GUMINU-424692 format. One line per field, with one value per residue (C-alpha): x, y, z; residue in three letters. Coordinates in pm, 1 decimal. Layout:
! GUMINU-424692
x: c(X ...)
y: c(Y ...)
z: c(Z ...)
aa: c(Ala ...)
END
This chain:
! GUMINU-424692
x: c(-1594.0 -1571.7 -1766.8 -1637.4 -1860.5 -1702.4 -1973.1 -2258.9 -2564.9 -2669.5 -2965.5 -2969.2 -3316.3 -3304.0 -3080.2 -2999.2 -2677.5 -2679.4 -2771.6 -2498.3 -2242.7 -2337.7 -2323.3 -1978.6 -1843.1 -1985.8 -1878.2 -1523.5 -1539.7 -1639.6 -2018.1 -2245.8 -2451.5 -2779.3 -2944.2 -3322.3 -3517.3 -3896.0 -3912.1 -3829.7 -3479.6 -3403.5 -3118.1 -2916.1 -2987.8 -2859.2 -2521.8 -2501.4 -2595.9 -2313.5 -2060.8 -2206.1 -2196.2 -1823.4 -1790.5 -1991.8 -2295.1 -2623.9 -2914.8 -3281.3 -3528.5 -3906.2 -3975.4 -3839.1 -3844.1 -3949.3 -3673.4 -3411.3 -3536.0 -3571.4 -3224.3 -3060.5 -2845.8 -2870.5 -3080.1 -2973.9 -3284.2 -3327.8 -3464.7 -3726.7 -3908.3 -4189.2 -4233.8 -4586.8 -4478.4 -4505.4 -4130.2 -4075.7 -4361.1 -4201.0 -3866.9 -4027.0 -4231.0 -3915.3 -3705.0 -3427.7 -3167.9 -3242.5 -3111.7 -3012.5 -2689.6 -2617.8 -2639.1 -2399.3 -2145.2 -2180.9 -2128.5 -1824.9 -1640.5 -1492.8 -1495.3 -1745.1 -2061.9 -2217.6 -2586.3 -2798.6 -3174.4 -3485.8 -3759.4 -3570.7 -3218.0 -3036.0 -2827.7 -2718.8 -2620.0 -2440.3 -2239.9 -2148.4 -2037.0 -1822.2 -1672.8 -1590.4 -1430.7 -1234.9 -1104.9 -996.8 -785.2 -1015.4 -1111.5 -1487.8 -1684.1 -2052.1 -2245.8 -2574.5 -2902.6 -2710.8 -2632.3 -2302.2 -2346.3 -2148.3 -2021.4 -1826.9 -1584.6 -1534.6 -1193.6 -1073.2 -887.6 -1143.4 -1196.3 -1575.2 -1867.8 -2084.7 -2415.2 -2744.2 -2992.8 -3355.0 -3637.3 -3632.4 -3266.8 -3325.1 -3621.8 -3417.0 -3125.7 -3097.6 -2786.6 -2678.8 -2549.0 -2379.2 -2128.4 -2313.7 -2677.2 -2858.5 -3238.1 -3283.0 -3660.9 -3983.8 -4299.5 -4522.5 -4382.2 -4345.2 -4673.2 -4726.4 -4410.8 -4447.3 -4825.0 -4900.8 -4746.0 -4663.1 -4470.6 -4270.4 -4173.1 -4106.8 -3867.0 -3662.8 -3677.3 -3559.8 -3213.5 -3196.7 -3431.1 -3328.2 -2968.4 -2850.1 -2562.3 -2275.6 -2394.9 -2738.6 -2782.3 -3146.5 -3356.6 -3464.7 -3754.1 -3928.7 -4081.7 -4127.8 -3754.7 -3643.3 -3836.1 -3638.3 -3368.9 -3583.7 -3572.6 -3209.5 -2879.3 -2675.4 -2483.9 -2696.6 -2630.1 -2930.7 -2940.3 -3177.1 -3243.5 -3036.5 -3053.9 -2914.4 -2677.2 -2464.2 -2613.3 -2557.8 -2785.4 -2823.1 -2837.1 -2769.0 -2699.4 -2421.4 -2388.4 -2279.7 -2173.1 -2232.1 -1994.3 -2016.9 -1875.4 -2146.5 -1888.0 -2014.6 -1797.9 -1872.5 -1842.7 -1930.1 -2163.4 -2481.5 -2385.3 -2083.2 -2297.9 -2326.5 -2639.6 -2999.1 -3290.5 -3376.6 -3388.9 -3026.9 -2930.2 -3078.7 -2883.6 -2563.9 -2623.4 -2663.5 -2346.3 -2152.0 -2262.8 -2151.0 -1809.5 -1751.8 -1830.4 -1580.4 -1311.9 -1282.0 -1146.2 -1396.5 -1185.7 -1182.3 -1559.5 -1607.3 -1384.0 -1555.0 -1903.8 -1798.2 -1674.5 -1986.6 -2201.3 -2540.4 -2579.0 -2735.7 -3117.9 -3154.3 -3244.0 -2985.4 -2956.5 -2961.4 -2972.9 -3123.0 -3325.3 -3489.6 -3424.3 -3602.3 -3402.1 -3458.5 -3403.4 -3395.4 -3526.6 -3624.2 -3520.4 -3829.7 -4041.2 -4277.5 -4479.8 -4260.7 -3954.0 -4139.5 -4263.6 -3901.3 -3798.1 -4073.3 -3983.2 -3617.0 -3708.0 -3825.6 -3964.2 -3989.7 -4297.1 -4202.9 -4373.5 -4382.2 -4373.3 -4516.0 -4664.8 -4565.7 -4660.8 -4883.8 -4780.0 -5128.8 -5019.6 -5231.1 -5207.2 -5346.6 -5019.7 -4879.0 -5179.8 -5167.5 -4798.3 -4861.3 -5142.0 -4920.5 -4594.5 -4628.6 -4723.3 -4852.5 -4838.3 -4790.9 -4912.0 -4793.2 -4814.6 -5048.5 -5097.7 -5219.4 -5592.2 -5573.2 -5335.8 -5554.0 -5868.5 -5694.1 -5567.3 -5916.1 -6060.4 -5801.4 -5917.7 -5611.6 -5702.9 -5370.8 -5290.6 -5229.2 -5213.1 -4948.9 -4884.0 -4506.1 -4218.4 -4103.0 -4443.8 -4459.9 -4127.2 -4252.0 -4572.7 -4383.5 -4152.6 -4444.1 -4608.2 -4305.0 -4420.3 -4099.2 -3832.6 -3926.5 -3888.1 -3917.1 -4004.2 -4252.6 -4370.8 -4414.3 -4219.5 -4098.0 -4193.7 -4494.3 -4275.1 -3911.8 -3694.8 -3599.0 -3570.2 -3220.0 -3350.0 -3631.8 -3384.5 -3148.2 -3438.8 -3535.4 -3180.3 -3130.6 -3443.6 -3376.5 -3021.4 -3155.6 -3392.7 -3106.2 -2891.9 -3179.8 -3200.6 -3501.5 -3819.3)
y: c(-3983.8 -4325.2 -4366.0 -4563.0 -4870.3 -5069.3 -5227.7 -5054.8 -5281.8 -5268.3 -5448.8 -5493.9 -5554.3 -5801.1 -6095.5 -5939.2 -5852.0 -5500.6 -5620.0 -5882.1 -5634.1 -5376.5 -5637.4 -5760.7 -5407.4 -5306.9 -5629.1 -5572.0 -5233.5 -5388.2 -5353.3 -5621.5 -5707.3 -5892.1 -5949.6 -5975.7 -6134.6 -6169.7 -6474.5 -6834.4 -6957.0 -7143.5 -7390.0 -7109.3 -6890.0 -7155.5 -7160.2 -6781.8 -6792.1 -7036.0 -6800.1 -6499.0 -6674.5 -6736.0 -6356.1 -6329.0 -6189.8 -6318.2 -6394.5 -6422.1 -6556.6 -6562.5 -6233.6 -5891.1 -5949.9 -5648.0 -5698.5 -5706.2 -5379.4 -5203.0 -5308.8 -5147.3 -4834.5 -4809.7 -4991.5 -5039.7 -5110.7 -5291.3 -5065.8 -5332.7 -5276.7 -5020.0 -4740.3 -4854.2 -5195.1 -5277.0 -5287.8 -4942.8 -4797.4 -4947.3 -4788.3 -4446.0 -4469.9 -4533.3 -4280.8 -4529.9 -4405.7 -4581.9 -4550.3 -4761.4 -4933.0 -4668.0 -4399.2 -4603.8 -4615.6 -4241.4 -4160.3 -4390.0 -4255.0 -3924.2 -4025.3 -3859.8 -4038.4 -4026.2 -4114.8 -4228.2 -4250.3 -4264.5 -4514.1 -4691.2 -4713.0 -4681.0 -4996.5 -4932.0 -4573.5 -4673.7 -4940.8 -4700.6 -4421.4 -4671.5 -4800.4 -4453.2 -4342.2 -4667.9 -4616.9 -4267.8 -4421.2 -4380.0 -4651.0 -4602.1 -4920.8 -4955.6 -5019.2 -4966.8 -5097.1 -5249.7 -5550.9 -5475.0 -5283.5 -4962.7 -5085.9 -5357.7 -5084.9 -4896.0 -5052.1 -4991.2 -4687.3 -4567.8 -4237.2 -4244.0 -4453.2 -4484.9 -4576.6 -4683.2 -4540.2 -4651.7 -4445.3 -4681.2 -4603.5 -4229.3 -4253.4 -4445.8 -4199.9 -3899.2 -3707.3 -3873.8 -3595.3 -3709.4 -3495.8 -3560.9 -3672.7 -3788.5 -3800.9 -4012.1 -4027.2 -4065.7 -4273.9 -4404.1 -4714.6 -4865.6 -4706.7 -4999.3 -4900.2 -4522.8 -4507.9 -4297.0 -4160.4 -3819.6 -3972.3 -4181.4 -3872.9 -3673.0 -3941.4 -3928.8 -3550.9 -3508.2 -3624.3 -3289.0 -3052.1 -3146.5 -3268.9 -3013.0 -3205.8 -3006.4 -3111.0 -3217.2 -3393.8 -3363.4 -3498.3 -3185.0 -3361.3 -3461.9 -3141.5 -3268.3 -3337.1 -3029.2 -2791.8 -2917.5 -2674.7 -2397.5 -2553.9 -2659.3 -2490.3 -2729.5 -2657.9 -2819.7 -3014.1 -3098.8 -3394.1 -3517.3 -3171.9 -2868.6 -2592.0 -2241.7 -2353.0 -2664.4 -2970.6 -3298.5 -3355.5 -3513.7 -3307.3 -3393.5 -3756.8 -3649.6 -3661.4 -3315.9 -3136.8 -2767.7 -2652.7 -2366.2 -2127.7 -2237.6 -2399.4 -2713.9 -3028.4 -3339.6 -3658.9 -3909.3 -3994.3 -4179.8 -4451.6 -4529.2 -4614.1 -4993.9 -5026.8 -5056.2 -4822.3 -4456.0 -4503.6 -4617.0 -4300.8 -4107.0 -4316.9 -4254.8 -3879.0 -3876.0 -4081.9 -3851.9 -3547.9 -3709.4 -3805.6 -3468.2 -3303.0 -3543.1 -3418.6 -3708.5 -3620.1 -3643.3 -3897.4 -4126.4 -4093.5 -4178.5 -4487.4 -4617.5 -4574.5 -4758.4 -5050.4 -5064.7 -5375.8 -5338.3 -5529.0 -5873.6 -5893.6 -5555.2 -5593.0 -5869.2 -6059.7 -6434.6 -6632.8 -6671.2 -6985.1 -7050.6 -6686.0 -6556.9 -6342.4 -6384.1 -6099.1 -6110.2 -5792.7 -5950.5 -5634.4 -5462.1 -5487.3 -5202.4 -5091.1 -4795.4 -5021.8 -5258.6 -4970.8 -4856.9 -5209.2 -5243.8 -4906.2 -5008.1 -5241.9 -4944.5 -5089.3 -5449.0 -5582.1 -5816.3 -6113.1 -5998.0 -6227.4 -6032.3 -6090.8 -6184.4 -6026.6 -5727.8 -5388.5 -5248.4 -4954.1 -4809.5 -5017.8 -4768.4 -4653.8 -5006.5 -5147.6 -4874.0 -4937.3 -5311.8 -5252.7 -5030.0 -5219.6 -5589.1 -5880.5 -6085.6 -6103.5 -6415.4 -6359.6 -6552.4 -6529.4 -6365.8 -6052.4 -6237.8 -6188.0 -5811.6 -5761.6 -5971.3 -5779.8 -5443.6 -5547.5 -5657.9 -5323.4 -5153.5 -5368.5 -5594.0 -5952.8 -6126.2 -6220.5 -6576.4 -6731.1 -6980.3 -7148.1 -7127.1 -6927.9 -7229.2 -7284.9 -6910.5 -6933.4 -7233.9 -7051.3 -6739.2 -6951.2 -7132.1 -6806.5 -6704.6 -6341.6 -6162.3 -6124.1 -6277.6 -6032.9 -6123.1 -5786.4 -5869.1 -5524.9 -5700.6 -5817.9 -6176.8 -6295.3 -6508.1 -6756.1 -6664.1 -6537.3 -6223.4 -6083.3 -6232.6 -6584.6 -6518.8 -6391.6 -6683.6 -6927.9 -6757.0 -6774.1 -7133.3 -7254.1 -7053.5 -7190.2 -7539.5 -7495.8 -7369.3 -7669.6 -7905.0 -7760.9 -7719.8 -7903.3)
z: c(24298.3 24461.8 24784.8 25084.6 25092.3 25376.5 25597.5 25412.5 25381.5 25017.2 24862.1 24486.7 24341.2 24052.6 23964.6 23628.3 23445.5 23586.5 23935.6 23943.7 23809.7 24075.3 24351.7 24246.5 24229.6 24568.6 24739.8 24613.0 24792.1 25123.8 25112.4 25256.2 24947.2 24909.7 24572.8 24606.5 24319.3 24303.4 24076.1 24160.5 24068.6 23746.6 23694.9 23537.8 23840.6 24077.7 23901.9 23927.2 24293.8 24371.6 24212.6 24394.5 24732.5 24681.0 24669.0 24993.9 24811.6 24952.5 24719.9 24816.1 24561.0 24544.4 24724.7 24811.4 25188.2 25389.5 25647.3 25370.8 25227.3 25562.1 25678.4 25374.9 25381.6 25001.4 24742.2 24381.5 24177.0 23849.3 23573.9 23503.7 23834.8 23785.1 24040.3 24130.2 24268.4 24639.1 24695.8 24542.9 24751.0 25062.6 24975.4 24925.6 25247.2 25450.3 25255.5 25179.7 24932.0 24602.6 24248.4 23948.4 23840.5 23575.5 23843.1 24057.3 23773.5 23716.7 24084.9 24109.2 23804.1 23691.8 23323.1 23083.8 22978.3 22633.0 22684.0 22389.9 22434.8 22216.8 22141.6 21862.5 21724.2 22056.9 22025.0 21666.0 21747.3 22066.8 21885.3 21606.1 21842.0 22030.7 21705.2 21572.1 21900.1 21921.5 21569.0 21676.0 21952.5 22251.4 22498.2 22468.2 22541.6 22461.5 22781.4 22963.8 22826.9 22534.7 22755.6 22930.1 23256.9 23297.5 23636.1 23450.3 23337.6 23663.9 23725.3 23369.6 23237.1 22983.5 22805.0 22758.3 22875.9 22562.5 22724.8 22573.8 22820.7 22854.6 22998.0 23299.3 23367.2 23341.6 23576.6 23836.3 23825.9 24053.9 23949.2 23623.1 23396.8 23074.9 22890.4 22562.0 22548.7 22234.4 22179.4 21866.0 21821.8 22010.9 21974.8 22257.6 22431.1 22780.0 22889.7 23130.0 23325.4 23320.9 23360.3 23052.9 22734.6 22879.8 23169.8 22923.2 22725.4 23041.2 23166.4 22846.5 22819.9 23179.5 23070.8 22889.0 23072.2 23428.5 23384.5 23125.0 22965.8 22817.7 22471.3 22346.5 22010.9 21903.3 21615.3 21425.0 21248.4 21569.3 21701.4 22058.3 22066.0 21870.2 22098.2 22398.3 22282.8 22429.9 22778.5 22813.0 22884.9 22669.5 22350.1 22080.4 21763.1 21549.3 21313.2 21042.9 20895.6 20801.7 21061.8 21088.8 21360.6 21425.2 21256.5 21070.8 20773.2 20428.0 20111.9 19746.6 19845.7 20083.6 20460.6 20577.7 20896.0 20959.3 21234.7 21485.2 21225.1 20979.0 20754.3 20580.8 20564.6 20360.7 20563.7 20291.5 20006.1 20098.2 19849.0 20071.1 20375.1 20409.1 20627.7 20512.5 20584.9 20633.3 21010.7 21007.7 20817.7 21108.7 21358.8 21164.1 21155.6 21534.7 21581.9 21349.5 21552.6 21878.6 21748.0 21583.9 21919.0 22080.9 21841.0 21597.5 21252.4 20965.4 20772.5 21075.6 21111.4 20745.2 20760.9 21074.3 20925.7 20610.1 20824.6 21041.5 21066.0 21241.3 21569.4 21572.5 21551.5 21381.0 21013.4 21003.5 20677.2 20752.2 20428.4 20081.1 20012.8 19676.3 19581.7 19894.4 20139.4 20513.9 20762.6 21142.2 21307.6 21639.6 21828.9 21682.2 21997.1 21911.1 21610.7 21515.9 21490.7 21261.6 21045.6 21002.6 20906.4 20645.9 20494.0 20471.0 20184.3 19974.9 19648.9 19778.6 19957.3 20239.4 20398.2 20760.2 21062.5 21357.9 21700.7 22051.7 22382.0 22313.1 22451.9 22399.4 22184.8 21904.6 21584.7 21332.9 21176.3 21185.7 20999.2 20736.4 20673.9 20649.4 20400.2 20183.1 20189.9 20273.3 20054.6 20348.1 20727.9 20941.4 21298.6 21603.6 21982.3 22230.7 22021.0 21712.2 21781.3 21830.1 21538.9 21307.5 21404.1 21356.7 21013.6 20909.9 21017.0 20797.6 20503.8 20494.8 20417.8 20352.2 20712.1 20831.8 21180.0 21289.8 21624.3 21630.6 21488.7 21287.5 21125.1 21049.8 20866.6 20671.3 20577.6 20470.4 20256.0 20090.6 19983.8 19771.1 19768.1 19863.3 20133.5 20470.0 20758.1 21124.6 21281.4 21557.1 21684.1 22019.3 22319.8 22313.4 22660.1 22561.2 22368.2 22442.4 22726.8 22534.3 22181.8 22145.8 22200.8 21951.4 21690.3 21742.9 21702.8 21376.0 21241.4 21354.0 21174.4 20857.4 20836.5 20898.2 20602.5 20389.0 20478.3 20397.9 20045.9 19815.5 19918.4)
aa: c(Met Lys Arg Lys Trp Thr Asn Phe Asp Val Thr Ile Leu Gly Leu Ser Lys Ser Gly Ile Ser Ala Ala Lys Tyr Leu Ala Ser Arg Gly Ala Asn Cys Thr Ile Ser Glu Leu Arg Gln Pro Thr Asp Asp Asp Arg Glu Lys Ile Lys Glu Leu Glu Lys Leu His Ile Glu Val Glu Met Gly Ala His Lys Glu Glu Thr Val Leu Asn Ser Asp Val Ile Ile Thr Ser Pro Gly Ile Pro Pro His Thr Ala Val Met Lys Leu Ile Arg Glu His Lys Ile Glu Cys Tyr Gly Glu Leu Glu Leu Ala Tyr Arg Glu Ser Thr Arg Pro Phe Ile Ala Ile Thr Gly Thr Asn Gly Lys Thr Thr Thr Thr Lys Leu Val Ser Gln Ile Leu Thr Lys Ala Gly Tyr Asn Ala Pro Ala Cys Gly Asn Ile Gly Thr Pro Ala Thr Asp Phe Leu Asp Glu Asp Ile Asp Phe Phe Val Ala Glu Val Ser Ser Tyr Gln Ile Ala Thr Ser Lys Thr Phe Lys Pro His Ile Ala Val Phe Leu Asn Tyr Thr Pro Asp His Val Asp Trp His Gly Asn Glu Glu Glu Tyr Phe Arg Ala Lys Ala Ser Leu Phe Thr Glu Arg His Pro Ala Trp Ala Val Leu Asn Ala Lys Asn Leu Lys Ile Ala Tyr Leu Lys Leu Asp Ile Leu Ser Glu Thr Tyr Phe Phe Asn Arg Glu Ala Asp Asp Lys Cys Val Tyr Ile Lys Asp Glu Lys Leu Leu Ile Lys Asp Lys Asn Lys Gln Val His Glu Val Met Lys Ile Ser Glu Ile Pro Val Lys Gly Lys His Asn Leu Glu Asn Ile Gln Ala Ala Val Ala Val Cys Tyr Ile Ala Gly Val Glu Ile Asn Thr Ile Arg Glu Ala Val Met Asp Phe Thr Pro Pro Glu His Arg Leu Glu Tyr Val Ala Thr Ile Asp Glu Ile Asp Tyr Tyr Asn Asp Ser Lys Ala Thr Asn Cys Ser Ser Thr Ile Cys Ala Ile Arg Ala Phe Glu Asp Gln Lys Val Val Leu Ile Ala Gly Gly Arg Asp Lys Gly Thr Asp Leu Thr Glu Phe Cys Arg Glu Val Lys Arg Asn Thr Ala Ala Val Ile Leu Ile Gly Glu Ala Ala Asn Arg Phe Glu Glu Ala Leu Lys Gln Glu Gly Tyr Asp Asn Ala Tyr Arg Glu Gly Ser Leu Glu Ser Ala Ile Asp Lys Ala Ala Ser Leu Lys Leu Gly Pro Val Leu Leu Ser Pro Ala Cys Ala Ser Phe Asp Met Phe Thr Asn Phe Glu Glu Arg Gly Lys Ala Phe Lys Lys Tyr Val Leu Lys Lys Lys Lys Ala Gly Pro Cys)
END
């Protein structure tokens, strides 16, 4: 239900895509909007600021000024701002209404949300759900943490918001209750933001245990996720394992649905699925469950899955040079994502390029997977020292250090030991603005090498 925003003083924390989208929407409804950004402006920021000022949106850079915060009727916060920061403490102390951009979109719309969360696979699953629903004739844009804010679609006549939802966005929402919520998987991540592993899981689980969506789609093989069924009021679909009740699963090389009447329907043969990796089979099962709940015919689901291309920077094939394949998996910003990527190559041992800004998570499982299934590792960035030491302790001695992404690609190529996989297991912020920039740099250099021809 749309709120009357005329003459409300609203501060938006963060000059980000979601912050700018929220500010534009609110300003168009008559609110007095100020965007407050802690960092100093870049040249790109200055161009954005000029456009925002034309819409009568003020922008302050370099600090979250106390007077700006205290003069606010409502604050829309960026999901990237942790709860322990000074500005968030100030907001709580003065009991100012504060929530995130996703919550704003939810409050301003009567259309149903499909919320997809989990540690890994969110973007792929979100894109696939959107594609299947679109093929079925719905207007169901992918939005949220995927890169396009949900508020961008508030003035459009849509059928579903298909939202990738991060733990940050859940934690900064108060009333957000999706029609269908998906919990793909769980491994420790973002501990720096949430404070500890349990708080990270609690944030994600609260989408189910506190919001009680009409439908919950849960990973049956992850017991922490599967046991949520005991604490929620939602109708439940399991995926990734056959269950007594409603589920999507794989058996005899077929993807199957068991409906509420316990009748089993074949969706497609596994050989018909075009994407690589066991983790993507799990993502597809979750997407199939969502779209079946939404009423999409099985034939339509099958056709859409067969046409699906994974999003950029996720196990993305780039080129073959001198009989060596190059893959861009820059979106792998944690160890579990990289483990999934390595396992996707099954009987091939890859040359892995890893490293970046360290998240400080435990490296034991990562190192064991590397030891079992890689031919060599090229380490770059701030995390290189810790990763190298951890690999040595695991008895892995085929790791190399390079000072740049380009030199790492050259080194991997010179080894000629197998497919080259950029799957960093780290954030990108030590060397790049984001994982997209890192992936684009990888692809640009690989394609440059291909154009140059054999050395």
